TORZASE-467286 format. One record per residue (C-alpha): residue in one letter; z negated, x negated, y negated. Coordinates in Angstrom, 2 decimals, padded with zeros to 5 digits, always signed. Layout:
+------+---------+---------+---------+
! donu !      up !    east !   north !
+------+---------+---------+---------+
!    a !       Z !       X !       Y !
...
+------+---------+---------+---------+
% end
This chain:
+------+---------+---------+---------+
! donu !      up !    east !   north !
+------+---------+---------+---------+
!    x ! -110.42 ! -051.15 ! -028.05 !
!    x ! -107.51 ! -049.57 ! -029.82 !
!    x ! -104.62 ! -048.44 ! -027.52 !
!    x ! -101.72 ! -050.84 ! -027.22 !
!    x ! -099.25 ! -048.11 ! -026.76 !
!    x ! -098.49 ! -044.76 ! -028.63 !
!    x ! -097.31 ! -041.59 ! -026.86 !
!    x ! -093.88 ! -040.44 ! -027.06 !
!    x ! -094.85 ! -037.35 ! -028.69 !
!    x ! -096.54 ! -038.87 ! -031.74 !
!    x ! -093.43 ! -040.11 ! -033.51 !
!    x ! -092.28 ! -036.31 ! -033.35 !
!    x ! -095.30 ! -035.01 ! -034.78 !
!    x ! -095.24 ! -037.69 ! -037.54 !
!    x ! -091.71 ! -036.73 ! -038.39 !
!    x ! -092.72 ! -033.11 ! -039.09 !
!    x ! -095.85 ! -034.18 ! -040.97 !
!    x ! -093.85 ! -036.70 ! -043.17 !
!    x ! -090.82 ! -034.02 ! -043.57 !
!    x ! -093.42 ! -031.62 ! -045.05 !
!    x ! -094.82 ! -034.35 ! -047.18 !
!    x ! -091.42 ! -035.28 ! -048.73 !
!    x ! -091.12 ! -031.47 ! -049.36 !
!    x ! -093.94 ! -031.41 ! -051.56 !
!    x ! -092.80 ! -034.37 ! -053.48 !
!    x ! -089.35 ! -033.42 ! -053.80 !
!    x ! -089.74 ! -032.86 ! -057.64 !
!    x ! -092.80 ! -035.50 ! -058.18 !
!    x ! -092.77 ! -039.05 ! -059.12 !
!    x ! -095.17 ! -041.82 ! -058.72 !
!    x ! -095.92 ! -044.48 ! -061.24 !
!    x ! -097.88 ! -047.46 ! -061.14 !
!    x ! -100.28 ! -048.62 ! -063.96 !
!    x ! -102.89 ! -051.16 ! -064.38 !
!    x ! -106.43 ! -049.63 ! -064.32 !
!    x ! -108.98 ! -052.38 ! -065.27 !
!    x ! -112.34 ! -052.55 ! -063.57 !
!    x ! -115.38 ! -054.32 ! -064.80 !
!    x ! -115.04 ! -057.89 ! -065.39 !
!    x ! -116.29 ! -060.13 ! -062.59 !
!    x ! -118.23 ! -062.44 ! -064.77 !
!    x ! -121.60 ! -062.35 ! -063.13 !
!    x ! -121.33 ! -065.64 ! -061.06 !
!    x ! -119.24 ! -068.64 ! -062.12 !
!    x ! -117.07 ! -070.20 ! -059.35 !
!    x ! -118.42 ! -073.13 ! -057.67 !
!    x ! -117.03 ! -076.61 ! -058.86 !
!    x ! -115.15 ! -077.09 ! -055.63 !
!    x ! -112.94 ! -075.24 ! -053.25 !
!    x ! -112.38 ! -075.32 ! -049.69 !
!    x ! -109.40 ! -074.11 ! -047.71 !
!    x ! -109.77 ! -070.79 ! -045.50 !
!    x ! -107.90 ! -068.02 ! -043.94 !
!    x ! -108.20 ! -064.22 ! -044.93 !
!    x ! -107.88 ! -061.79 ! -042.08 !
!    x ! -107.08 ! -058.24 ! -042.89 !
!    x ! -108.93 ! -055.90 ! -040.45 !
!    x ! -106.66 ! -052.76 ! -041.33 !
!    x ! -108.55 ! -050.18 ! -039.48 !
!    x ! -112.05 ! -051.44 ! -040.50 !
!    x ! -111.46 ! -051.76 ! -044.35 !
!    x ! -112.63 ! -055.25 ! -044.26 !
!    x ! -111.22 ! -058.85 ! -044.33 !
!    x ! -112.70 ! -061.82 ! -042.40 !
!    x ! -112.69 ! -065.17 ! -043.81 !
!    x ! -112.46 ! -067.76 ! -041.43 !
!    x ! -111.90 ! -071.73 ! -041.43 !
!    x ! -108.45 ! -072.80 ! -041.54 !
!    x ! -108.43 ! -075.15 ! -038.88 !
!    x ! -110.44 ! -076.53 ! -036.06 !
!    x ! -112.52 ! -073.90 ! -034.31 !
!    x ! -111.65 ! -071.18 ! -036.99 !
!    x ! -115.13 ! -069.93 ! -037.18 !
!    x ! -115.94 ! -066.90 ! -039.12 !
!    x ! -117.39 ! -067.70 ! -042.45 !
!    x ! -117.90 ! -064.29 ! -043.99 !
!    x ! -116.88 ! -060.88 ! -044.45 !
!    x ! -115.56 ! -058.88 ! -047.37 !
!    x ! -115.54 ! -054.97 ! -047.70 !
!    x ! -112.27 ! -054.18 ! -049.38 !
!    x ! -112.81 ! -050.62 ! -049.89 !
!    x ! -116.22 ! -050.81 ! -052.00 !
!    x ! -114.84 ! -047.80 ! -053.85 !
!    x ! -113.98 ! -045.69 ! -050.65 !
!    x ! -115.64 ! -042.52 ! -051.83 !
!    x ! -114.05 ! -042.40 ! -055.18 !
!    x ! -110.82 ! -042.92 ! -053.81 !
!    x ! -111.11 ! -040.06 ! -051.32 !
!    x ! -112.32 ! -037.70 ! -053.69 !
!    x ! -108.98 ! -038.30 ! -055.66 !
!    x ! -107.01 ! -038.09 ! -052.64 !
!    x ! -108.48 ! -034.74 ! -051.29 !
!    x ! -108.31 ! -032.94 ! -054.90 !
!    x ! -104.48 ! -033.76 ! -054.76 !
!    x ! -102.59 ! -031.90 ! -052.16 !
!    x ! -099.51 ! -034.27 ! -052.35 !
!    x ! -101.78 ! -037.27 ! -052.20 !
!    x ! -103.40 ! -035.71 ! -049.33 !
!    x ! -100.08 ! -035.19 ! -047.26 !
!    x ! -099.27 ! -038.69 ! -047.53 !
!    x ! -102.62 ! -039.82 ! -046.70 !
!    x ! -102.67 ! -037.84 ! -043.53 !
!    x ! -099.05 ! -039.03 ! -042.76 !
!    x ! -100.14 ! -042.61 ! -043.21 !
!    x ! -102.94 ! -042.04 ! -040.58 !
!    x ! -100.94 ! -040.26 ! -038.31 !
!    x ! -097.86 ! -042.59 ! -038.61 !
!    x ! -097.93 ! -046.04 ! -039.12 !
!    x ! -101.85 ! -046.10 ! -038.90 !
!    x ! -101.57 ! -044.94 ! -035.06 !
!    x ! -104.16 ! -042.33 ! -035.88 !
!    x ! -106.12 ! -044.48 ! -038.23 !
!    x ! -106.56 ! -044.91 ! -042.03 !
!    x ! -104.69 ! -048.26 ! -043.22 !
!    x ! -107.33 ! -049.84 ! -045.54 !
!    x ! -105.83 ! -053.22 ! -045.95 !
!    x ! -102.34 ! -054.68 ! -045.44 !
!    x ! -102.20 ! -057.98 ! -047.16 !
!    x ! -104.49 ! -060.34 ! -049.17 !
!    x ! -104.49 ! -063.42 ! -051.27 !
!    x ! -106.73 ! -065.55 ! -053.23 !
!    x ! -106.56 ! -066.11 ! -057.04 !
!    x ! -105.89 ! -069.58 ! -058.04 !
!    x ! -109.34 ! -070.28 ! -058.89 !
!    x ! -110.66 ! -069.05 ! -055.64 !
!    x ! -112.79 ! -066.53 ! -057.29 !
!    x ! -111.29 ! -063.28 ! -055.96 !
!    x ! -109.24 ! -061.73 ! -053.19 !
!    x ! -106.28 ! -059.43 ! -054.07 !
!    x ! -105.52 ! -056.95 ! -051.42 !
!    x ! -102.95 ! -054.19 ! -050.93 !
!    x ! -104.37 ! -051.01 ! -049.52 !
!    x ! -101.53 ! -048.84 ! -047.85 !
!    x ! -103.77 ! -045.52 ! -047.56 !
!    x ! -105.18 ! -045.80 ! -051.12 !
!    x ! -101.81 ! -046.77 ! -052.26 !
!    x ! -102.82 ! -049.45 ! -054.52 !
!    x ! -103.65 ! -053.17 ! -054.94 !
!    x ! -107.28 ! -054.31 ! -056.02 !
!    x ! -108.80 ! -057.51 ! -057.01 !
!    x ! -112.42 ! -058.04 ! -055.73 !
!    x ! -114.90 ! -060.62 ! -056.88 !
!    x ! -115.74 ! -062.78 ! -053.95 !
!    x ! -119.25 ! -063.28 ! -055.16 !
!    x ! -120.36 ! -059.70 ! -055.63 !
!    x ! -117.86 ! -057.71 ! -053.69 !
!    x ! -116.93 ! -055.58 ! -056.86 !
!    x ! -113.75 ! -054.42 ! -058.08 !
!    x ! -112.20 ! -056.42 ! -060.85 !
!    x ! -109.12 ! -054.46 ! -061.34 !
!    x ! -107.11 ! -051.93 ! -059.73 !
!    x ! -103.40 ! -051.06 ! -059.72 !
!    x ! -101.85 ! -047.71 ! -058.29 !
!    x ! -098.42 ! -048.35 ! -056.92 !
!    x ! -095.53 ! -046.06 ! -057.45 !
!    x ! -095.47 ! -043.67 ! -054.73 !
!    x ! -097.88 ! -043.15 ! -051.99 !
!    x ! -098.17 ! -046.53 ! -049.89 !
!    x ! -098.71 ! -049.95 ! -050.68 !
!    x ! -097.43 ! -052.51 ! -048.27 !
!    x ! -096.67 ! -056.27 ! -047.88 !
!    x ! -097.25 ! -058.54 ! -050.49 !
!    x ! -096.22 ! -062.19 ! -051.47 !
!    x ! -097.77 ! -064.68 ! -054.11 !
!    x ! -095.73 ! -066.83 ! -056.36 !
!    x ! -095.46 ! -070.75 ! -055.76 !
!    x ! -097.82 ! -071.27 ! -058.83 !
!    x ! -100.27 ! -068.67 ! -057.32 !
!    x ! -100.26 ! -066.64 ! -060.91 !
!    x ! -098.25 ! -063.51 ! -059.61 !
!    x ! -098.25 ! -061.18 ! -056.83 !
!    x ! -095.35 ! -058.95 ! -055.59 !
!    x ! -096.25 ! -055.54 ! -053.68 !
!    x ! -093.93 ! -053.30 ! -051.94 !
!    x ! -094.38 ! -049.82 ! -052.92 !
!    x ! -093.11 ! -048.39 ! -049.49 !
!    x ! -092.54 ! -044.70 ! -050.45 !
!    x ! -091.16 ! -045.39 ! -053.93 !
!    x ! -088.42 ! -048.17 ! -052.75 !
!    x ! -089.90 ! -050.36 ! -055.50 !
!    x ! -091.38 ! -053.72 ! -055.83 !
!    x ! -094.07 ! -054.26 ! -058.26 !
!    x ! -094.98 ! -057.78 ! -059.67 !
!    x ! -098.58 ! -058.20 ! -061.13 !
!    x ! -100.41 ! -060.75 ! -062.88 !
!    x ! -103.06 ! -061.83 ! -060.39 !
!    x ! -105.82 ! -062.30 ! -062.76 !
!    x ! -105.60 ! -059.18 ! -064.75 !
!    x ! -103.56 ! -056.61 ! -062.49 !
!    x ! -100.97 ! -056.01 ! -065.41 !
!    x ! -097.55 ! -055.26 ! -064.20 !
!    x ! -095.10 ! -058.08 ! -065.47 !
!    x ! -091.88 ! -056.28 ! -063.87 !
!    x ! -090.59 ! -054.30 ! -061.12 !
!    x ! -087.46 ! -053.71 ! -059.34 !
!    x ! -085.56 ! -051.21 ! -056.97 !
!    x ! -085.09 ! -051.99 ! -053.25 !
!    x ! -083.51 ! -050.33 ! -050.11 !
!    x ! -085.53 ! -047.63 ! -048.44 !
!    x ! -089.13 ! -048.72 ! -047.34 !
!    x ! -089.50 ! -052.18 ! -048.81 !
!    x ! -091.45 ! -054.22 ! -046.46 !
!    x ! -091.63 ! -058.11 ! -046.63 !
!    x ! -091.61 ! -060.24 ! -049.91 !
!    x ! -090.97 ! -063.96 ! -050.05 !
!    x ! -090.80 ! -066.06 ! -053.33 !
!    x ! -088.32 ! -069.14 ! -052.94 !
!    x ! -088.63 ! -072.44 ! -054.74 !
!    x ! -085.24 ! -071.78 ! -056.52 !
!    x ! -086.91 ! -069.26 ! -058.73 !
!    x ! -086.09 ! -065.93 ! -056.52 !
!    x ! -087.73 ! -063.22 ! -054.73 !
!    x ! -086.64 ! -061.69 ! -051.64 !
!    x ! -087.50 ! -058.09 ! -050.51 !
!    x ! -086.63 ! -056.86 ! -047.09 !
!    x ! -086.42 ! -053.08 ! -046.74 !
!    x ! -086.91 ! -051.63 ! -043.13 !
!    x ! -085.70 ! -047.94 ! -043.71 !
!    x ! -087.74 ! -045.19 ! -041.91 !
!    x ! -089.54 ! -046.34 ! -038.91 !
!    x ! -091.79 ! -043.33 ! -038.27 !
!    x ! -089.27 ! -040.95 ! -036.75 !
!    x ! -088.41 ! -040.33 ! -033.15 !
!    x ! -084.78 ! -041.06 ! -033.68 !
!    x ! -084.85 ! -044.55 ! -031.92 !
!    x ! -081.83 ! -044.45 ! -029.93 !
!    x ! -079.21 ! -047.12 ! -030.88 !
!    x ! -076.40 ! -044.62 ! -031.91 !
!    x ! -079.08 ! -042.90 ! -034.32 !
!    x ! -079.72 ! -046.03 ! -036.05 !
!    x ! -077.63 ! -044.82 ! -039.15 !
!    x ! -080.57 ! -042.37 ! -039.91 !
!    x ! -083.03 ! -045.04 ! -040.55 !
!    x ! -081.82 ! -045.24 ! -044.27 !
!    x ! -080.59 ! -047.73 ! -046.62 !
!    x ! -081.89 ! -051.13 ! -045.15 !
!    x ! -081.06 ! -054.17 ! -047.01 !
!    x ! -082.16 ! -057.58 ! -048.45 !
!    x ! -082.60 ! -057.55 ! -052.20 !
!    x ! -082.90 ! -060.77 ! -054.07 !
!    x ! -083.95 ! -060.94 ! -057.70 !
!    x ! -084.52 ! -063.46 ! -060.28 !
!    x ! -088.55 ! -063.91 ! -060.13 !
!    x ! -088.61 ! -064.05 ! -064.11 !
!    x ! -086.30 ! -061.42 ! -065.20 !
!    x ! -086.36 ! -059.22 ! -062.00 !
!    x ! -082.66 ! -058.76 ! -062.27 !
!    x ! -080.85 ! -058.49 ! -058.84 !
!    x ! -079.13 ! -061.64 ! -057.94 !
!    x ! -077.73 ! -060.72 ! -054.50 !
!    x ! -078.06 ! -057.95 ! -051.91 !
!    x ! -077.40 ! -058.69 ! -048.55 !
!    x ! -076.48 ! -055.91 ! -045.87 !
!    x ! -077.30 ! -057.38 ! -042.34 !
!    x ! -075.30 ! -054.43 ! -040.81 !
!    x ! -071.91 ! -056.24 ! -041.99 !
!    x ! -073.42 ! -059.86 ! -040.92 !
!    x ! -074.49 ! -058.53 ! -037.40 !
!    x ! -071.13 ! -056.76 ! -036.80 !
!    x ! -069.37 ! -059.98 ! -037.60 !
!    x ! -071.47 ! -061.90 ! -035.31 !
!    x ! -070.55 ! -059.42 ! -032.62 !
!    x ! -074.10 ! -057.67 ! -032.48 !
!    x ! -073.51 ! -054.35 ! -033.63 !
!    x ! -076.12 ! -053.23 ! -031.23 !
!    x ! -078.85 ! -054.68 ! -033.15 !
!    x ! -080.83 ! -052.71 ! -036.13 !
!    x ! -080.27 ! -054.26 ! -039.34 !
!    x ! -083.80 ! -053.38 ! -040.44 !
!    x ! -085.30 ! -056.96 ! -041.33 !
!    x ! -088.83 ! -057.59 ! -040.40 !
!    x ! -090.84 ! -060.87 ! -040.91 !
!    x ! -088.96 ! -063.86 ! -041.97 !
!    x ! -089.30 ! -067.45 ! -042.10 !
!    x ! -087.14 ! -070.07 ! -044.26 !
!    x ! -086.51 ! -073.53 ! -043.27 !
!    x ! -088.31 ! -076.16 ! -045.63 !
!    x ! -085.11 ! -076.65 ! -047.39 !
!    x ! -084.67 ! -072.72 ! -047.62 !
!    x ! -081.02 ! -073.06 ! -046.32 !
!    x ! -081.78 ! -071.26 ! -043.16 !
!    x ! -083.62 ! -067.83 ! -042.76 !
!    x ! -085.03 ! -066.75 ! -039.30 !
!    x ! -085.69 ! -063.08 ! -038.99 !
!    x ! -087.02 ! -060.54 ! -036.74 !
!    x ! -085.10 ! -057.09 ! -036.61 !
!    x ! -086.44 ! -053.60 ! -035.48 !
!    x ! -086.10 ! -053.05 ! -031.69 !
!    x ! -085.45 ! -056.73 ! -030.80 !
!    x ! -087.59 ! -059.01 ! -028.43 !
!    x ! -085.96 ! -062.23 ! -030.33 !
!    x ! -084.87 ! -063.71 ! -033.42 !
!    x ! -081.78 ! -064.27 ! -035.75 !
!    x ! -080.67 ! -067.47 ! -037.47 !
!    x ! -079.17 ! -066.78 ! -040.91 !
!    x ! -077.27 ! -069.50 ! -043.11 !
!    x ! -078.00 ! -068.74 ! -046.63 !
!    x ! -075.18 ! -070.88 ! -047.84 !
!    x ! -072.43 ! -069.44 ! -045.95 !
!    x ! -073.90 ! -065.95 ! -045.72 !
!    x ! -073.41 ! -065.30 ! -042.14 !
!    x ! -075.57 ! -064.86 ! -038.88 !
!    x ! -075.21 ! -068.42 ! -036.79 !
!    x ! -077.48 ! -067.78 ! -033.74 !
!    x ! -079.50 ! -065.22 ! -031.79 !
!    x ! -082.14 ! -065.76 ! -029.64 !
!    x ! -083.45 ! -063.14 ! -027.14 !
!    x ! -086.89 ! -063.90 ! -025.75 !
!    x ! -088.42 ! -062.69 ! -022.52 !
!    x ! -089.28 ! -058.96 ! -022.11 !
!    x ! -092.77 ! -058.14 ! -020.68 !
!    x ! -092.05 ! -055.97 ! -017.64 !
!    x ! -095.01 ! -053.90 ! -018.52 !
!    x ! -093.61 ! -052.96 ! -021.68 !
!    x ! -092.42 ! -049.24 ! -021.95 !
!    x ! -088.65 ! -049.27 ! -022.19 !
!    x ! -089.09 ! -046.08 ! -024.48 !
!    x ! -088.43 ! -047.19 ! -027.78 !
!    x ! -090.26 ! -044.32 ! -029.27 !
!    x ! -093.40 ! -045.63 ! -028.07 !
!    x ! -093.08 ! -049.00 ! -029.95 !
!    x ! -095.34 ! -049.21 ! -032.98 !
!    x ! -093.23 ! -048.55 ! -036.09 !
!    x ! -090.15 ! -049.70 ! -034.46 !
!    x ! -091.51 ! -053.32 ! -033.99 !
!    x ! -090.89 ! -055.16 ! -030.85 !
!    x ! -091.43 ! -058.45 ! -032.15 !
!    x ! -093.49 ! -058.54 ! -035.45 !
!    x ! -094.78 ! -061.93 ! -036.67 !
!    x ! -092.75 ! -065.01 ! -037.37 !
!    x ! -093.87 ! -068.50 ! -038.81 !
!    x ! -092.46 ! -071.83 ! -039.11 !
!    x ! -094.21 ! -075.43 ! -038.64 !
!    x ! -094.15 ! -077.46 ! -041.87 !
!    x ! -091.68 ! -079.94 ! -040.62 !
!    x ! -089.44 ! -077.19 ! -039.75 !
!    x ! -089.12 ! -078.08 ! -036.06 !
!    x ! -090.95 ! -075.16 ! -034.49 !
!    x ! -091.10 ! -071.53 ! -034.84 !
!    x ! -093.87 ! -069.14 ! -033.84 !
!    x ! -093.00 ! -065.93 ! -032.51 !
!    x ! -095.64 ! -062.88 ! -032.25 !
!    x ! -094.14 ! -060.77 ! -029.17 !
!    x ! -095.97 ! -057.54 ! -030.35 !
!    x ! -094.89 ! -054.99 ! -028.02 !
!    x ! -094.76 ! -057.48 ! -025.14 !
!    x ! -097.99 ! -058.80 ! -025.52 !
!    x ! -097.39 ! -062.36 ! -025.94 !
!    x ! -096.71 ! -065.28 ! -028.61 !
!    x ! -094.61 ! -068.41 ! -028.06 !
!    x ! -093.50 ! -071.43 ! -029.74 !
!    x ! -089.72 ! -071.84 ! -029.92 !
!    x ! -087.90 ! -075.15 ! -030.61 !
!    x ! -085.79 ! -074.54 ! -033.66 !
!    x ! -083.19 ! -077.13 ! -032.38 !
!    x ! -082.53 ! -075.53 ! -028.96 !
!    x ! -084.18 ! -072.02 ! -029.62 !
!    x ! -085.96 ! -072.71 ! -026.09 !
!    x ! -089.21 ! -070.95 ! -026.08 !
!    x ! -092.34 ! -072.60 ! -024.86 !
!    x ! -095.35 ! -071.18 ! -022.62 !
!    x ! -095.74 ! -067.52 ! -023.28 !
!    x ! -099.62 ! -067.18 ! -024.30 !
!    x ! -100.90 ! -063.84 ! -023.57 !
!    x ! -101.78 ! -061.97 ! -026.45 !
!    x ! -102.84 ! -058.42 ! -027.04 !
!    x ! -100.49 ! -056.66 ! -029.66 !
!    x ! -100.00 ! -059.74 ! -031.83 !
!    x ! -099.05 ! -058.54 ! -035.20 !
!    x ! -098.68 ! -061.54 ! -037.36 !
!    x ! -098.03 ! -065.31 ! -037.27 !
!    x ! -098.86 ! -067.77 ! -039.98 !
!    x ! -099.85 ! -071.61 ! -040.07 !
!    x ! -103.04 ! -073.06 ! -040.10 !
!    x ! -104.50 ! -075.24 ! -042.86 !
!    x ! -103.84 ! -078.54 ! -041.38 !
!    x ! -100.44 ! -077.50 ! -040.11 !
!    x ! -100.91 ! -078.17 ! -036.46 !
!    x ! -101.14 ! -074.47 ! -035.37 !
!    x ! -099.66 ! -071.10 ! -035.39 !
!    x ! -102.38 ! -068.64 ! -036.14 !
!    x ! -101.64 ! -064.94 ! -034.77 !
!    x ! -103.71 ! -061.84 ! -035.28 !
!    x ! -104.16 ! -060.04 ! -031.94 !
!    x ! -104.66 ! -056.41 ! -033.36 !
!    x ! -105.14 ! -054.92 ! -029.82 !
!    x ! -108.10 ! -057.22 ! -029.08 !
!    x ! -109.65 ! -057.56 ! -032.73 !
!    x ! -109.32 ! -061.46 ! -032.50 !
!    x ! -107.42 ! -064.34 ! -034.08 !
!    x ! -105.97 ! -066.97 ! -032.06 !
!    x ! -104.33 ! -070.40 ! -032.72 !
!    x ! -101.59 ! -071.94 ! -030.79 !
!    x ! -100.81 ! -075.79 ! -030.83 !
!    x ! -097.35 ! -076.21 ! -032.17 !
!    x ! -096.84 ! -079.39 ! -030.30 !
!    x ! -098.01 ! -078.02 ! -026.78 !
!    x ! -097.48 ! -074.43 ! -027.22 !
!    x ! -101.05 ! -073.68 ! -025.64 !
!    x ! -104.05 ! -071.76 ! -027.05 !
!    x ! -106.58 ! -074.07 ! -028.77 !
!    x ! -108.91 ! -071.26 ! -030.32 !
!    x ! -109.84 ! -067.66 ! -030.65 !
!    x ! -112.31 ! -065.76 ! -033.07 !
!    x ! -113.33 ! -062.69 ! -032.96 !
!    x ! -112.64 ! -060.32 ! -036.23 !
!    x ! -112.95 ! -056.51 ! -037.31 !
!    x ! -110.81 ! -053.47 ! -035.99 !
!    x ! -107.13 ! -053.98 ! -035.92 !
!    x ! -106.38 ! -057.28 ! -037.57 !
!    x ! -102.89 ! -057.63 ! -039.09 !
!    x ! -101.99 ! -060.11 ! -042.08 !
!    x ! -103.45 ! -063.41 ! -041.99 !
!    x ! -103.10 ! -065.59 ! -045.12 !
!    x ! -104.29 ! -069.07 ! -046.28 !
!    x ! -106.48 ! -069.03 ! -049.24 !
!    x ! -108.82 ! -071.39 ! -051.35 !
!    x ! -112.36 ! -070.06 ! -051.86 !
!    x ! -115.63 ! -071.64 ! -053.45 !
!    x ! -117.02 ! -074.37 ! -051.06 !
!    x ! -120.45 ! -072.65 ! -050.98 !
!    x ! -119.18 ! -069.36 ! -050.28 !
!    x ! -120.69 ! -067.40 ! -047.12 !
!    x ! -119.89 ! -063.70 ! -048.22 !
!    x ! -120.49 ! -061.44 ! -051.03 !
!    x ! -124.04 ! -061.07 ! -052.43 !
!    x ! -126.14 ! -058.51 ! -050.23 !
!    x ! -123.35 ! -058.27 ! -047.72 !
+------+---------+---------+---------+
% end
């Protein structure tokens, strides 16, 4: 079982390691280019598709595919690093890549390589598209054969969160060390466009009005975590672009909005977010905060803040909180009435009434790292990265309804459609 806490010395070791890595790349640049792999034409897609959920087991290098509702049973498993030996050879032959590879391991990886951050299915359900932080790339994997369809190396040295467009044809990925978001054709891996962000782009969200939102979180791997040192974390902002032209439409600096709201004590590093169904309000988590904020998109101001219970067992030393997270994982019920919050460092999840911001029962969970919505919309689904399982919590009652074991350190959980007869890649 992985430890739920990091030592206070690890961030300082990491700061030194990353400083050395940055020095190595002071004059080096990273560029992303589509690298086609073999076409996945061996097996046609089944006539019908069924809904499922992808669960990325970050330290395993696997993705479990589970039922999207009911008992959430495991359907099959995909190896997302079939090309591991080839990628490792490339890394070990390049001292700059190796420095960053080791930096990812000692920092955000908590001593482990990060092999899967985010995943989506292609519209036809034949492939899984995966961002792989330690390999600094995005790959498409054929669900029938497990083979790589295409590979796209991102700019810089780490790939992070992704988002898929409303029509399912494009995928956006954060290249966190290059302050860049790439937008790729999900079927071919060709880059359609890109745009610059604040420091360390993280979460991406497409909205129905043709915009793409990116939240940059700044440097989360240093030990400079005291509130008065918040300014050392870098340029953190929300960058909103036109999803067709990738031109910047709006830049939102939450520092100004937080100060105006009277919460200058809070970090402006925006973590997971959730829009209301009409996209007029945005709920967000920020670094170090055991709670959430409500932001009115139309009036451009923070309107409410909710602090959630702290776990008495949580170490008050902020340098021990993984990647500056306190709470990391936020989703909303389809009708917009409930929010589901993953209280990462406080080891619980809870359903919050959006009208009153009153939390429901605290459901014990081991380092919950993400929250999404089940296929039928009735449950919040969280990844328990400290217990290697996924748990569903009923939106109506706030109670646990199911748990299923998955691989090592599950993080992102995403809804997907897969062939109705799929049970795993051939020979898996």
